[in-house]
Each structure stands twice: as structure tokens, then as C-alpha cells.
C-alpha positions, 0 to 999 in steps of 0.5 A, a space after each residue: 241512408 244515414 240519419 244525420 244530427 248536424 251541428 252548424 258553426 259559423 258567424 257572418 252573413 256568409 254563413 247564414 245562407 248555408 244554415 238557411 239552406 240546410 234548414 230549408 232542406 229539412 236537415 236536423 240541425 241539433 246545434 249552432 255554434 257561433 261567436 259570443 255577442 260583442 259590444 260595438 258603437 259608441 254606446 258599446 251595445 252588445 251586437 250578436 252574430 248574423 248566424 245567431 240572429 237567423 238561428 234564433 228565428 228558427 228556435 235552434 239550440 245556440 252555443 256561444 263559447 269563448 274558449 273552445 277547449 273549455 270543459 263546459 263547452 265540450 260537455 255541451 257539444 257532446 250532449 248535442 250527440 251530433 254525427 256531423 259538424 259543418 263549419 262555414 266562416 268560423 275560427 280554427 277548431 282544436 282537434 278535440 272539437 273537429 274529431 268528435 262527430 262519427 262522420 267528421 267535420 267539414 268546412 266550406 272555403 271561398 276558394 279553389 283549394 289549395 290556392 288561397 288557403 287562409 283568412 281572406 280568399 275572396 279579397 286576394 283572388 281579386 287583388 291578384 287579378 284572377 279570372 276564376 275562383 270558387 268554393 271547396 269543401 273538405 274534411 278538417 284536419 290539424 292544419 289550416 285549409 289542408 284537409 281532404 277535398 270533397 267537392 269544388 265548384 268554380 266561377 268566373 270573376 268578372 272585370 267589374 266584380 268587387 270583393 263585395 259582389 264576389 262575396 255574394 256570388 260565392 255565398 250562394 254557390 257555397 250553400 249549394 255545394 254544402 247541400 251537395 256535400 251533405 247529401 253525399 255524406 248522408 248516402 255514405 258515398 263520399 270520395 275524397 281527394 288529397 290536396 296537392 301542395 306545390 311551390 306556387 300555391 297562392 296564399 290568402 293572407 290576413 288583411 292588415 294596414 300594411 297590405 291594404 295600402 295602395 303603392 302608387 309605384 305599382 302597375 295601373 292594373 295591380 292598383 285598380 285590382 287592390 281597390 276592387 279586392 278591398 271594396 267594400 271592406 276593408 277598403 284600399 287606403 293611402 295618404 292624400 297630401 292636399 292643402 294640409 298635412 297628409 290624411 289617410 283616405 279610402 278609395 272604393 271604386 276606380 277605373 283605369 286610363 292606359 296612356 303615356 303622360 309626364 306627371 309625376 307618380 301620385 300627382 292628382 289631376 282634377 276637373 269639376 267632374 273627375 279626379 285621377 291619379 298618375 301611375 307609371 302607365 296611365 291614370 287611376 280614375 277615382 270613382 268613389 272616395 272617403 275622406 277622414 271622419 266623412 262618409 264614402 262619396 262618389 266623386 261627383 258629390 265630393 267635388 261639390 264641397 271639396 277641392 283638390 289643389 294644383 300640387 295635390 298628391 297621393 302618397 
């Protein structure tokens, strides 16, 4: 049995679940690497990462480098004398960092690799209409999410899942998979499998304004999946042409109605209780929407104080 000295690297809530699991399993966490505190909000108050907040409650040694190749950081990292590094939702590591520990550096990724390598695997699995996804652990190499696989676990994507609900399921599943991976490394019984590349591998591209915009000329199912896959963050958006010039809105929840109709694509049809948008093969029924400068609201609440004109249109 190996005596593990672990450095954990992560930043958001997704990583906290794994760190907490390792702490509760009484593993020796000799250091935690997380993002520097960042100013946010109107007062530009410094906000610390979710991982830092949790690590502080456990009196863990915390490092917050701005530059992972900085000599001062590298010296501090070496001084921790770790023999295993675990990465969950952190940034890309230079070789001088990931090659440091004796037993390697492994990463938890929220997809069934080699599919959905990249920045937003949870979002793209839903956007692309997948019915299954999962989590993978692999040893880091010098490319992004390409290293030799250690373990993998799959999970069903329900038709009602959003990026938010799937995130929480994979966060729990991932923390369990990391624990199993650490146990294998501790017992010196890891058997890795090379990732097999093919032409039809799907990529988890970084989300941006362009790929988060709704194309109302797309199919009904694709539009609905995009809304699910970008909810609650960053949100699928489009322009609404109502009374004034077009304004950017976000749609967080929808349903579908498959039918034939004669409305122009993008036309908004509203009643006292419902708002729907015409697409090629039916309607997107909007359940939750956010107007500029307003909070997100369910449609019933929105219709209490907002009116869609007869010629309103989504662009």
C-alpha cells in the first residue's frame, strides 16, 4: 500500500464535492491549488473560489498562483513533497507541473472520453441531444483531455435534465470515481487504456455569444435542447422584436409542441397564460424568460406586467 501525499487542484463547486470526498475518506491532502481571488459585483469585492472556501474550513494549505510557471509557485509546490496530483475543473497545466509527482497527475472530466473533450462537456452533451454521458479519469499528458484513461462511469441523461441538473449528478458521480481512482493508485493496481481517436469524436467547444444564440430556423428539438443545455448558465439567447427595437433576451426553460402551422418562423403567439414561438415543425413553448435588466421569470409572472404585440417576433 502506497502512502499518498496528495495535491488537489480545482476552483468551482464541481471540484468541491471531490475534495470533500477525499477529506472525508481521510486522505492526506498536503496542498490545495485554486484560482486567485477575483473582484466582482458593483463594489468590486474580492470573491474567493468555492474550493478555497471549503479548503479553509478544513485548515488545508492553499496556494493561489496567477502564473503556473512562476518560480516562486513551483518552489512552493515542490516543497509540499506530494506524490499524486488530482485535477478537477482547473486550468490547463504546464508539463513542469503535471509531470512533478511520482505517481502522476490525473484529471476528472465530465464526459465519456474521448467524446466531449474541452471546456463545456456537460452543456454540449445536452445541446447535441445525447441520452447518455458520464465521467472519466485519466492521466494528464501534454494535450487537452487526451491522456490514458483510468476509469469511466456512465449515466443516463433524462429528457427533463438541464445543464444545471446534469452538473449536479455528474459532480456526485465524479467524486465517487475519483475516490475509486485514488484507491487503485494507492494499491498500485491501475491499468490504463489509451484513448482511441476517430473522425466522429464530438468536441465540447468553449461557450461564447455566437454558439449560445438560438437559431429559430433550426429544428424544434435542437432549439429545445439548446435551451436545456445552456440553463441555468450562461443561458440561450436571441433578439425579441416587440414594441421597440430588438432587445436581447434569455430563455431558460421551454417545452415543445409538434404540429403543422402557417405562422412565419420566429412569430410569437401569446395568450394570458402562454407564450410560444413558431418553428419549422411546431412551437417552442417558453416557460422561463429573462428580459434585459430584469430577473428571470416564469411566463405566468412575466405576463402579469408585460405584453407581447400581435407582430412580436424572435430573431
